[in-house]
Every structure is written in structure tokens, then in C-alpha cells.
C-alpha positions as CSV (number, residue, x, y, z in Angstrom):
1,M,-9.7,1.1,10.2
2,T,-6.4,3.1,9.9
3,E,-6.6,6.7,8.8
4,G,-3.7,9.0,8.1
5,P,-1.9,10.7,5.3
6,G,-2.8,9.1,2.0
7,Y,-5.8,7.2,3.5
8,V,-8.5,6.4,1.0
9,P,-11.3,4.0,1.9
10,I,-10.8,0.7,0.1
11,S,-13.0,-0.4,-2.8
12,T,-14.0,-3.9,-3.6
13,R,-11.4,-4.0,-6.3
14,G,-8.6,-2.8,-4.0
15,E,-8.1,0.6,-5.7
16,R,-6.1,3.1,-3.7
17,V,-4.8,6.6,-4.1
18,C,-1.3,7.2,-2.7
19,A,-0.4,10.5,-0.9
20,C,1.5,11.3,-4.1
21,G,-1.8,11.2,-6.1
22,K,-1.0,8.0,-8.1
23,R,-3.8,5.3,-8.3
24,F,-2.7,1.7,-7.7
25,T,-4.2,-1.6,-6.5
26,C,-3.7,-3.2,-3.1
27,D,-4.0,-6.9,-3.7
28,L,-5.0,-7.7,-0.1
29,A,-7.9,-5.2,-0.4
30,A,-8.8,-6.8,-3.7
31,G,-9.2,-10.1,-2.0
32,K,-6.0,-11.8,-2.9
33,E,-4.0,-13.8,-0.3
34,R,-0.8,-11.8,-0.9
35,C,0.0,-8.3,-2.0
36,W,2.7,-7.2,-4.4
37,C,4.3,-5.2,-1.6
38,A,5.1,-8.4,0.3
39,D,7.7,-9.3,-2.4
40,L,9.7,-6.1,-1.7
41,P,12.4,-5.9,1.0
42,R,10.9,-5.9,4.5
43,V,12.0,-2.7,6.0
44,M,8.5,-1.9,7.4
45,P,5.5,-4.0,8.3
46,V,3.1,-5.0,5.5
47,P,-0.2,-3.2,6.4
48,G,-3.5,-4.9,6.5
49,A,-6.2,-4.5,3.8
50,D,-7.7,-1.5,5.5
51,A,-4.5,0.4,6.1
52,A,-3.1,3.4,4.2
53,C,-0.7,2.1,1.5
54,L,2.0,3.5,-0.6
55,C,2.1,3.1,-4.4
56,P,4.9,1.0,-5.8
57,D,7.1,4.0,-6.6
58,C,6.7,5.7,-3.2
59,L,7.2,2.4,-1.3
60,R,10.4,1.7,-3.2
61,K,11.6,5.2,-2.4
62,A,10.8,4.6,1.3
63,I,12.7,1.3,1.2
64,D,15.7,3.0,-0.4
65,R,15.7,5.7,2.4
66,R,15.7,3.0,5.1
67,E,18.3,0.6,3.7
């Protein structure tokens, strides 16, 4: 299990809370084969279902900073 900034234990529905405070769904944690984040540019590894995740807005901002 990965713990760090923004870490919230996963629920069976994949609900997460980003470090920014927004609630969102991690599709991997919700039991789907693929998460929405896998469709974004790959500038960082896609975390596993038990990792700390970023919400869509924060992930897009992180991608913009790295591109």
C-alpha cells in the first residue's frame, strides 16, 4: 500500500480525495480494467489501484508542467 500526500484508503467504489480536496473516482480501484488517467499523456507512471492518485484537474496540471 502506498501512503503519501493525498493518500486516502480506497473504497470498493474507487472513491478518492485528492490533495486539493476534490473527490473523484479511480476506475482501477473501482474494479475496472482501465482508469481514465491512462488516456492522458504518459508523462508519469499510472499508479496501481492502491496508490495515491490525483484528481483529473490536478493530473492535467501536473502533465502541463512536465510537457
